[in-house]
C-alpha positions in Angstrom: 82.6 112.3 124.1 82.2 108.6 125.0 84.0 105.8 123.2 82.1 102.6 124.1 84.2 99.6 123.0 81.1 97.4 123.3 79.3 99.6 120.6 82.1 99.6 118.0 79.8 97.8 115.5 77.1 100.4 115.8 79.6 103.2 115.0 81.1 101.2 112.1 78.3 99.1 110.5 80.5 97.6 107.9 82.7 95.9 110.5 81.7 92.2 110.9 80.3 91.5 114.3 83.1 89.1 115.2 85.8 91.6 114.3 84.2 94.5 116.2 83.7 92.3 119.2 87.3 91.0 119.0 88.8 94.4 118.7 86.7 95.7 121.6 87.7 92.7 123.7 91.4 93.2 123.1 91.2 96.9 123.8 89.5 96.1 127.1 92.3 93.6 128.0 94.9 96.2 127.2 93.2 98.9 129.2 92.6 96.6 132.2 96.3 96.2 132.7 96.0 99.5 134.6 92.6 101.0 134.3 88.9 100.6 135.0 86.0 101.2 132.6 85.2 104.9 132.3 88.9 105.9 131.9 89.7 109.3 130.4 91.4 109.4 127.0 93.4 112.5 126.3 93.9 112.9 122.6 95.2 115.3 120.0 93.1 115.2 116.9 94.2 117.2 113.9 96.2 119.4 116.3 93.3 120.0 118.7 93.3 118.7 122.3 90.2 116.5 122.9 88.9 114.6 125.9 86.9 111.4 125.8 85.7 108.7 128.1 86.4 105.0 127.2 83.9 102.5 128.5 83.7 98.7 128.2 82.5 95.6 130.0 85.2 94.2 132.2 87.0 91.1 131.0 87.8 88.2 133.3 91.4 87.9 134.4 91.8 84.4 133.1 91.1 85.7 129.6 94.5 87.4 129.7 96.2 84.0 129.5 94.7 83.3 126.1 96.1 86.3 124.2 99.4 87.6 123.0 100.2 90.9 124.7 101.7 92.5 121.5 98.6 91.6 119.5 96.4 92.9 122.4 98.2 96.2 122.3 98.1 96.6 118.5 94.5 95.3 117.9 93.2 97.1 121.1 94.6 100.3 119.7 92.6 99.8 116.5 89.4 99.6 118.5 90.1 102.8 120.4 91.4 104.6 117.3 88.3 103.6 115.3 86.1 104.9 118.1 88.1 108.1 118.3 88.0 108.6 114.5 84.2 108.2 114.6 83.6 110.5 117.5 86.1 113.2 116.5 86.0 113.0 112.7 82.7 111.2 111.9 84.7 108.5 110.0 83.2 105.1 109.4 85.0 101.9 108.2 84.5 100.9 104.6 86.9 98.0 104.6 90.1 96.5 105.9 93.1 97.2 103.7 95.7 94.7 102.6 99.4 94.9 103.6 100.5 96.2 100.2 98.1 99.1 100.5 100.2 100.5 103.4 97.3 101.2 105.8 95.0 99.3 108.2 91.6 100.6 107.2 89.8 102.6 104.5 87.4 105.0 106.1 85.1 107.7 104.8 83.5 110.8 106.3 80.0 112.1 105.9 80.8 113.7 102.5 82.1 110.5 101.1 85.8 111.5 101.2 88.0 108.5 101.7 91.0 108.2 104.0 93.7 105.5 104.2 93.9 105.0 108.0 97.0 103.6 109.7 96.9 102.7 113.4 99.6 101.9 115.9 99.5 101.0 119.6 102.0 100.9 122.4 101.8 100.2 126.1 104.4 102.7 127.0 106.9 104.9 125.1 106.8 107.9 122.8 103.6 108.7 121.1 105.4 111.0 118.7 108.0 108.5 117.7 105.3 105.8 117.1 103.2 108.3 115.1 106.2 109.2 112.9 106.6 105.5 112.0 102.9 105.1 111.2 102.9 108.3 109.1 106.0 107.1 107.2 104.1 103.9 106.3 100.8 105.4 105.3 102.2 108.1 103.1 103.5 105.3 100.9 100.0 104.0 100.2 99.3 103.6 96.5 95.6 104.4 97.0 94.4 107.8 95.6 93.0 109.0 98.9 94.0 111.2 101.8 95.9 109.6 104.6 95.8 109.6 108.4 97.6 107.9 111.2 96.6 107.4 114.8 98.5 106.0 117.8 97.2 105.0 121.2 99.2 104.6 124.3 97.6 102.4 127.0 99.8 103.3 130.1 98.2 106.8 130.4 95.5 106.4 127.8 96.6 109.0 125.3 96.2 109.2 121.6 97.2 111.3 118.6 95.5 111.4 115.2 97.1 113.3 112.3 95.7 113.7 108.8 97.8 114.1 105.6 96.2 115.3 102.3 96.8 113.0 99.3 98.7 115.8 97.5 101.0 116.3 100.5 101.6 112.6 100.8 102.6 112.4 97.1 105.0 115.3 97.5 106.8 113.6 100.4 107.5 110.4 98.4 
């Protein structure tokens, strides 16, 4: 499956153009630290190993001087995670969540089922440790929907996406 960062808006029509473009731009910068367009993404989605190709238009080197690397990693991970969620789970963005809602995005699948989606990114380090932190946050969401968390690591372009049913999240509180 192909995750085209320049087509994030077509996969998630509710995303404003400027946000889709910004997220894709930041993901491209984060990826270009070590990779070229067409890089392989190895992901585990709901416990199943998946392979994807991530494509984007190259960003000029001087653009790197205009961004904060932490934000680039976090927001860039959102672009890749939203692309992965669409390709692997057929999720589309409904809206951005607010801080008190304990997730980043509210997404839905083809049946209309809604999911509170928390995303984290890291350049290097442990995917499982980062995923645990994101899951700890999203299970605290007050919203009456299922929950999911996804983390993306840029050094070797890997990701993990885990889903938690609403009932299971309530039981863990």
